N, CA, C and O atoms as a CHARMM CRD file, in Angstrom:
* protein
*
  224
    1    1 MET  N     83.71900  75.33100  86.75900 PROA 1      0.00000
    2    1 MET  CA    84.84700  75.07600  87.59700 PROA 1      0.00000
    3    1 MET  C     84.76000  73.62900  88.04400 PROA 1      0.00000
    4    1 MET  O     83.68900  73.17900  88.45100 PROA 1      0.00000
    5    2 ALA  N     85.83900  72.90300  87.98200 PROA 2      0.00000
    6    2 ALA  CA    85.85100  71.49700  88.38600 PROA 2      0.00000
    7    2 ALA  C     86.98200  71.26400  89.38700 PROA 2      0.00000
    8    2 ALA  O     88.04700  71.87500  89.30700 PROA 2      0.00000
    9    3 TYR  N     86.72200  70.37600  90.31600 PROA 3      0.00000
   10    3 TYR  CA    87.70400  70.01600  91.33700 PROA 3      0.00000
   11    3 TYR  C     87.82600  68.49800  91.39600 PROA 3      0.00000
   12    3 TYR  O     86.82200  67.80800  91.57100 PROA 3      0.00000
   13    4 PRO  N     89.03600  67.96900  91.25300 PROA 4      0.00000
   14    4 PRO  CA    89.20400  66.52500  91.43100 PROA 4      0.00000
   15    4 PRO  C     89.16600  66.19100  92.92100 PROA 4      0.00000
   16    4 PRO  O     89.66700  66.95500  93.74500 PROA 4      0.00000
   17    5 LEU  N     88.57700  65.05700  93.25800 PROA 5      0.00000
   18    5 LEU  CA    88.50800  64.59800  94.64000 PROA 5      0.00000
   19    5 LEU  C     88.93100  63.13600  94.71200 PROA 5      0.00000
   20    5 LEU  O     88.50600  62.31500  93.89900 PROA 5      0.00000
   21    6 GLU  N     89.76100  62.82600  95.67900 PROA 6      0.00000
   22    6 GLU  CA    90.15400  61.44500  95.92300 PROA 6      0.00000
   23    6 GLU  C     89.02300  60.73700  96.66300 PROA 6      0.00000
   24    6 GLU  O     88.18900  61.40700  97.27200 PROA 6      0.00000
   25    7 PRO  N     88.96700  59.41300  96.63200 PROA 7      0.00000
   26    7 PRO  CA    87.94500  58.69300  97.39000 PROA 7      0.00000
   27    7 PRO  C     87.96100  59.09800  98.87100 PROA 7      0.00000
   28    7 PRO  O     89.01500  59.09900  99.50600 PROA 7      0.00000
   29    8 GLY  N     86.80200  59.43700  99.40800 PROA 8      0.00000
   30    8 GLY  CA    86.68200  59.85200 100.80300 PROA 8      0.00000
   31    8 GLY  C     86.98300  61.32500 101.04800 PROA 8      0.00000
   32    8 GLY  O     86.75300  61.81800 102.15200 PROA 8      0.00000
   33    9 GLU  N     87.49000  62.03800 100.04900 PROA 9      0.00000
   34    9 GLU  CA    87.79200  63.46800 100.18000 PROA 9      0.00000
   35    9 GLU  C     86.52100  64.26800  99.90700 PROA 9      0.00000
   36    9 GLU  O     85.66800  63.83700  99.13000 PROA 9      0.00000
   37   10 PHE  N     86.39600  65.42400 100.54000 PROA 10     0.00000
   38   10 PHE  CA    85.24200  66.26800 100.30300 PROA 10     0.00000
   39   10 PHE  C     85.63800  67.72800 100.39000 PROA 10     0.00000
   40   10 PHE  O     86.75600  68.05600 100.78700 PROA 10     0.00000
   41   11 MET  N     84.71100  68.60500 100.01500 PROA 11     0.00000
   42   11 MET  CA    84.93900  70.05000 100.05400 PROA 11     0.00000
   43   11 MET  C     83.61500  70.73700 100.34000 PROA 11     0.00000
   44   11 MET  O     82.55800  70.10600 100.34600 PROA 11     0.00000
   45   12 TYR  N     83.69100  72.03400 100.57700 PROA 12     0.00000
   46   12 TYR  CA    82.51100  72.85000 100.84400 PROA 12     0.00000
   47   12 TYR  C     82.40800  73.94200  99.79300 PROA 12     0.00000
   48   12 TYR  O     83.40500  74.35900  99.20400 PROA 12     0.00000
   49   13 VAL  N     81.18100  74.39600  99.57100 PROA 13     0.00000
   50   13 VAL  CA    80.93200  75.52000  98.66900 PROA 13     0.00000
   51   13 VAL  C     80.05600  76.51300  99.42100 PROA 13     0.00000
   52   13 VAL  O     78.99400  76.14900  99.92500 PROA 13     0.00000
   53   14 ARG  N     80.49500  77.75600  99.50000 PROA 14     0.00000
   54   14 ARG  CA    79.71600  78.81900 100.13000 PROA 14     0.00000
   55   14 ARG  C     79.12600  79.68400  99.02200 PROA 14     0.00000
   56   14 ARG  O     79.84900  80.25900  98.20700 PROA 14     0.00000
   57   15 VAL  N     77.78700  79.76500  99.01100 PROA 15     0.00000
   58   15 VAL  CA    77.06000  80.47600  97.96300 PROA 15     0.00000
   59   15 VAL  C     76.14800  81.50900  98.61200 PROA 15     0.00000
   60   15 VAL  O     75.53500  81.23600  99.64400 PROA 15     0.00000
   61   16 ASP  N     76.05500  82.68600  98.01700 PROA 16     0.00000
   62   16 ASP  CA    75.09700  83.70200  98.46300 PROA 16     0.00000
   63   16 ASP  C     73.69600  83.11500  98.29600 PROA 16     0.00000
   64   16 ASP  O     73.35100  82.67300  97.20100 PROA 16     0.00000
   65   17 PRO  N     72.87900  83.09800  99.35600 PROA 17     0.00000
   66   17 PRO  CA    71.54300  82.51500  99.26200 PROA 17     0.00000
   67   17 PRO  C     70.70800  83.07700  98.10200 PROA 17     0.00000
   68   17 PRO  O     69.87900  82.36300  97.53800 PROA 17     0.00000
   69   18 ALA  N     70.91800  84.33200  97.74900 PROA 18     0.00000
   70   18 ALA  CA    70.16900  84.92700  96.64600 PROA 18     0.00000
   71   18 ALA  C     70.53800  84.28800  95.30200 PROA 18     0.00000
   72   18 ALA  O     69.76600  84.36500  94.34700 PROA 18     0.00000
   73   19 GLN  N     71.70900  83.66300  95.22900 PROA 19     0.00000
   74   19 GLN  CA    72.17500  83.03400  93.98600 PROA 19     0.00000
   75   19 GLN  C     72.00900  81.51800  93.98000 PROA 19     0.00000
   76   19 GLN  O     72.41300  80.85700  93.02300 PROA 19     0.00000
   77   20 LEU  N     71.42400  80.96700  95.02600 PROA 20     0.00000
   78   20 LEU  CA    71.31300  79.52200  95.14700 PROA 20     0.00000
   79   20 LEU  C     70.57800  78.88100  93.97400 PROA 20     0.00000
   80   20 LEU  O     70.97200  77.81200  93.50900 PROA 20     0.00000
   81   21 ALA  N     69.53000  79.51300  93.49800 PROA 21     0.00000
   82   21 ALA  CA    68.77200  78.96200  92.36900 PROA 21     0.00000
   83   21 ALA  C     69.59700  78.93300  91.08600 PROA 21     0.00000
   84   21 ALA  O     69.28600  78.18000  90.16300 PROA 21     0.00000
   85   22 GLU  N     70.64500  79.74900  91.02500 PROA 22     0.00000
   86   22 GLU  CA    71.51100  79.82800  89.85000 PROA 22     0.00000
   87   22 GLU  C     72.74000  78.92000  89.97400 PROA 22     0.00000
   88   22 GLU  O     73.63100  78.96700  89.12700 PROA 22     0.00000
   89   23 THR  N     72.79000  78.10400  91.01500 PROA 23     0.00000
   90   23 THR  CA    73.95800  77.27600  91.28900 PROA 23     0.00000
   91   23 THR  C     73.64800  75.80600  91.02900 PROA 23     0.00000
   92   23 THR  O     72.62300  75.28600  91.46900 PROA 23     0.00000
   93   24 GLN  N     74.54100  75.15500  90.31400 PROA 24     0.00000
   94   24 GLN  CA    74.40600  73.72300  90.06300 PROA 24     0.00000
   95   24 GLN  C     75.69600  73.05500  90.50700 PROA 24     0.00000
   96   24 GLN  O     76.78700  73.46800  90.11400 PROA 24     0.00000
   97   25 ILE  N     75.56700  72.02000  91.32800 PROA 25     0.00000
   98   25 ILE  CA    76.71100  71.24200  91.79400 PROA 25     0.00000
   99   25 ILE  C     76.51600  69.81700  91.30300 PROA 25     0.00000
  100   25 ILE  O     75.50700  69.17700  91.60000 PROA 25     0.00000
  101   26 GLU  N     77.48000  69.33400  90.56000 PROA 26     0.00000
  102   26 GLU  CA    77.39100  67.98300  89.99800 PROA 26     0.00000
  103   26 GLU  C     78.57100  67.16000  90.49500 PROA 26     0.00000
  104   26 GLU  O     79.73000  67.52100  90.29200 PROA 26     0.00000
  105   27 TYR  N     78.25400  66.04500  91.15100 PROA 27     0.00000
  106   27 TYR  CA    79.28800  65.13600  91.61600 PROA 27     0.00000
  107   27 TYR  C     79.49400  64.05600  90.57100 PROA 27     0.00000
  108   27 TYR  O     78.52400  63.50800  90.04700 PROA 27     0.00000
  109   28 TRP  N     80.72800  63.74600  90.26600 PROA 28     0.00000
  110   28 TRP  CA    81.05400  62.66700  89.35100 PROA 28     0.00000
  111   28 TRP  C     82.17300  61.84600  89.97300 PROA 28     0.00000
  112   28 TRP  O     82.88800  62.33400  90.84800 PROA 28     0.00000
  113   29 ASP  N     82.32800  60.63000  89.53900 PROA 29     0.00000
  114   29 ASP  CA    83.35700  59.76000  90.09700 PROA 29     0.00000
  115   29 ASP  C     84.71900  60.42000  89.91000 PROA 29     0.00000
  116   29 ASP  O     85.21300  60.52800  88.78700 PROA 29     0.00000
  117   30 GLY  N     85.32000  60.85700  91.00500 PROA 30     0.00000
  118   30 GLY  CA    86.62900  61.49300  90.93700 PROA 30     0.00000
  119   30 GLY  C     86.60900  62.99700  91.06500 PROA 30     0.00000
  120   30 GLY  O     87.66000  63.62900  90.95900 PROA 30     0.00000
  121   31 GLY  N     85.43400  63.60500  91.29400 PROA 31     0.00000
  122   31 GLY  CA    85.43900  65.05300  91.43300 PROA 31     0.00000
  123   31 GLY  C     84.05400  65.66800  91.51600 PROA 31     0.00000
  124   31 GLY  O     83.04000  64.98400  91.65700 PROA 31     0.00000
  125   32 VAL  N     84.05800  66.98600  91.42200 PROA 32     0.00000
  126   32 VAL  CA    82.82400  67.75700  91.49000 PROA 32     0.00000
  127   32 VAL  C     82.95000  68.94900  90.53800 PROA 32     0.00000
  128   32 VAL  O     84.03300  69.51300  90.37800 PROA 32     0.00000
  129   33 SER  N     81.84100  69.32300  89.91200 PROA 33     0.00000
  130   33 SER  CA    81.81000  70.48400  89.01700 PROA 33     0.00000
  131   33 SER  C     80.78700  71.47900  89.53400 PROA 33     0.00000
  132   33 SER  O     79.75300  71.09400  90.07800 PROA 33     0.00000
  133   34 LEU  N     81.08300  72.76400  89.36100 PROA 34     0.00000
  134   34 LEU  CA    80.20200  73.84200  89.79900 PROA 34     0.00000
  135   34 LEU  C     79.85400  74.73600  88.61800 PROA 34     0.00000
  136   34 LEU  O     80.72600  75.12100  87.84000 PROA 34     0.00000
  137   35 TRP  N     78.57400  75.06200  88.49300 PROA 35     0.00000
  138   35 TRP  CA    78.10100  76.07500  87.55400 PROA 35     0.00000
  139   35 TRP  C     77.32700  77.07200  88.39500 PROA 35     0.00000
  140   35 TRP  O     76.47700  76.67900  89.19400 PROA 35     0.00000
  141   36 PHE  N     77.60600  78.34900  88.23000 PROA 36     0.00000
  142   36 PHE  CA    77.00000  79.33000  89.12100 PROA 36     0.00000
  143   36 PHE  C     77.00400  80.71200  88.50300 PROA 36     0.00000
  144   36 PHE  O     77.67700  80.97900  87.50700 PROA 36     0.00000
  145   37 SER  N     76.23000  81.57700  89.13000 PROA 37     0.00000
  146   37 SER  CA    76.22000  82.99200  88.81100 PROA 37     0.00000
  147   37 SER  C     76.41000  83.72700  90.12200 PROA 37     0.00000
  148   37 SER  O     75.80500  83.35900  91.12900 PROA 37     0.00000
  149   38 GLY  N     77.22500  84.74500  90.12700 PROA 38     0.00000
  150   38 GLY  CA    77.46600  85.48800  91.36200 PROA 38     0.00000
  151   38 GLY  C     78.76600  85.08800  92.03500 PROA 38     0.00000
  152   38 GLY  O     79.71800  84.68400  91.36700 PROA 38     0.00000
  153   39 HSD  N     78.80800  85.20000  93.35500 PROA 39     0.00000
  154   39 HSD  CA    80.00400  84.96200  94.14500 PROA 39     0.00000
  155   39 HSD  C     79.94400  83.59200  94.80100 PROA 39     0.00000
  156   39 HSD  O     78.95600  83.25100  95.45200 PROA 39     0.00000
  157   40 VAL  N     80.99500  82.81200  94.63100 PROA 40     0.00000
  158   40 VAL  CA    81.10200  81.49300  95.23800 PROA 40     0.00000
  159   40 VAL  C     82.47800  81.37400  95.88300 PROA 40     0.00000
  160   40 VAL  O     83.47800  81.79700  95.30400 PROA 40     0.00000
  161   41 THR  N     82.52700  80.80100  97.07500 PROA 41     0.00000
  162   41 THR  CA    83.78600  80.49000  97.74100 PROA 41     0.00000
  163   41 THR  C     83.85900  78.98400  97.91400 PROA 41     0.00000
  164   41 THR  O     82.92800  78.37100  98.43500 PROA 41     0.00000
  165   42 THR  N     84.96000  78.38300  97.48100 PROA 42     0.00000
  166   42 THR  CA    85.14900  76.95100  97.68500 PROA 42     0.00000
  167   42 THR  C     86.19000  76.75700  98.78300 PROA 42     0.00000
  168   42 THR  O     87.17200  77.49400  98.87500 PROA 42     0.00000
  169   43 LEU  N     85.94700  75.74700  99.61100 PROA 43     0.00000
  170   43 LEU  CA    86.81700  75.47000 100.75200 PROA 43     0.00000
  171   43 LEU  C     87.15900  73.98900 100.79400 PROA 43     0.00000
  172   43 LEU  O     86.36400  73.14500 100.38100 PROA 43     0.00000
  173   44 ASP  N     88.35300  73.68100 101.29800 PROA 44     0.00000
  174   44 ASP  CA    88.70300  72.27600 101.44900 PROA 44     0.00000
  175   44 ASP  C     88.06000  71.71200 102.71000 PROA 44     0.00000
  176   44 ASP  O     87.36600  72.43500 103.42400 PROA 44     0.00000
  177   45 LYS  N     88.27800  70.44600 102.99000 PROA 45     0.00000
  178   45 LYS  CA    87.62100  69.77900 104.11500 PROA 45     0.00000
  179   45 LYS  C     87.97100  70.39700 105.46000 PROA 45     0.00000
  180   45 LYS  O     87.23800  70.21500 106.43300 PROA 45     0.00000
  181   46 ASP  N     89.09400  71.13300 105.53000 PROA 46     0.00000
  182   46 ASP  CA    89.51300  71.77800 106.77300 PROA 46     0.00000
  183   46 ASP  C     89.05700  73.22500 106.87400 PROA 46     0.00000
  184   46 ASP  O     89.36100  73.90300 107.85600 PROA 46     0.00000
  185   47 GLY  N     88.32700  73.70900 105.86300 PROA 47     0.00000
  186   47 GLY  CA    87.81600  75.07000 105.87100 PROA 47     0.00000
  187   47 GLY  C     88.75700  76.09100 105.25700 PROA 47     0.00000
  188   47 GLY  O     88.47900  77.28900 105.31500 PROA 47     0.00000
  189   48 LYS  N     89.86900  75.65000 104.66800 PROA 48     0.00000
  190   48 LYS  CA    90.81500  76.55700 104.00900 PROA 48     0.00000
  191   48 LYS  C     90.24300  76.95300 102.64600 PROA 48     0.00000
  192   48 LYS  O     89.81100  76.09400 101.87800 PROA 48     0.00000
  193   49 VAL  N     90.24200  78.24300 102.35400 PROA 49     0.00000
  194   49 VAL  CA    89.70800  78.74600 101.08800 PROA 49     0.00000
  195   49 VAL  C     90.55400  78.23700  99.92600 PROA 49     0.00000
  196   49 VAL  O     91.77400  78.39900  99.90300 PROA 49     0.00000
  197   50 LEU  N     89.87700  77.62100  98.96800 PROA 50     0.00000
  198   50 LEU  CA    90.53600  77.17700  97.74000 PROA 50     0.00000
  199   50 LEU  C     90.45000  78.27600  96.68400 PROA 50     0.00000
  200   50 LEU  O     91.45700  78.65900  96.09000 PROA 50     0.00000
  201   51 ASP  N     89.23300  78.77800  96.45600 PROA 51     0.00000
  202   51 ASP  CA    89.00900  79.82600  95.46200 PROA 51     0.00000
  203   51 ASP  C     87.86700  80.71900  95.89100 PROA 51     0.00000
  204   51 ASP  O     86.91900  80.26700  96.53400 PROA 51     0.00000
  205   52 GLU  N     87.96000  81.99400  95.53300 PROA 52     0.00000
  206   52 GLU  CA    86.83500  82.92500  95.62700 PROA 52     0.00000
  207   52 GLU  C     86.59300  83.39400  94.20600 PROA 52     0.00000
  208   52 GLU  O     87.46300  83.99600  93.57600 PROA 52     0.00000
  209   53 ILE  N     85.39000  83.10800  93.70800 PROA 53     0.00000
  210   53 ILE  CA    85.11300  83.31000  92.29500 PROA 53     0.00000
  211   53 ILE  C     83.89800  84.21100  92.13200 PROA 53     0.00000
  212   53 ILE  O     82.86900  84.00600  92.77600 PROA 53     0.00000
  213   54 TRP  N     84.02800  85.21300  91.26300 PROA 54     0.00000
  214   54 TRP  CA    82.89800  86.06600  90.91000 PROA 54     0.00000
  215   54 TRP  C     82.58500  85.80100  89.45100 PROA 54     0.00000
  216   54 TRP  O     83.44900  85.93500  88.58500 PROA 54     0.00000
  217   55 ASN  N     81.35200  85.42600  89.18900 PROA 55     0.00000
  218   55 ASN  CA    80.94300  85.08400  87.83200 PROA 55     0.00000
  219   55 ASN  C     79.63500  85.80700  87.51700 PROA 55     0.00000
  220   55 ASN  O     78.66500  85.72100  88.27000 PROA 55     0.00000
  221   56 GLY  N     79.62800  86.50800  86.40900 PROA 56     0.00000
  222   56 GLY  CA    78.56700  87.29600  85.90200 PROA 56     0.00000
  223   56 GLY  C     77.20500  87.05700  86.27200 PROA 56     0.00000
  224   56 GLY  O     76.30700  87.76300  85.81200 PROA 56     0.00000
């Protein structure tokens, strides 16, 4: 899953602690990519849910 981000923009990722070792967050110029197993919730800078994702 990838999210584009403007300069100065940010987001949050909520991950089940049991799945933390299976989660990879990569920041790149212009965005962020997530690789994960289990349940992840992404939120914008104001705490509004962007996506709730369940992955094998």
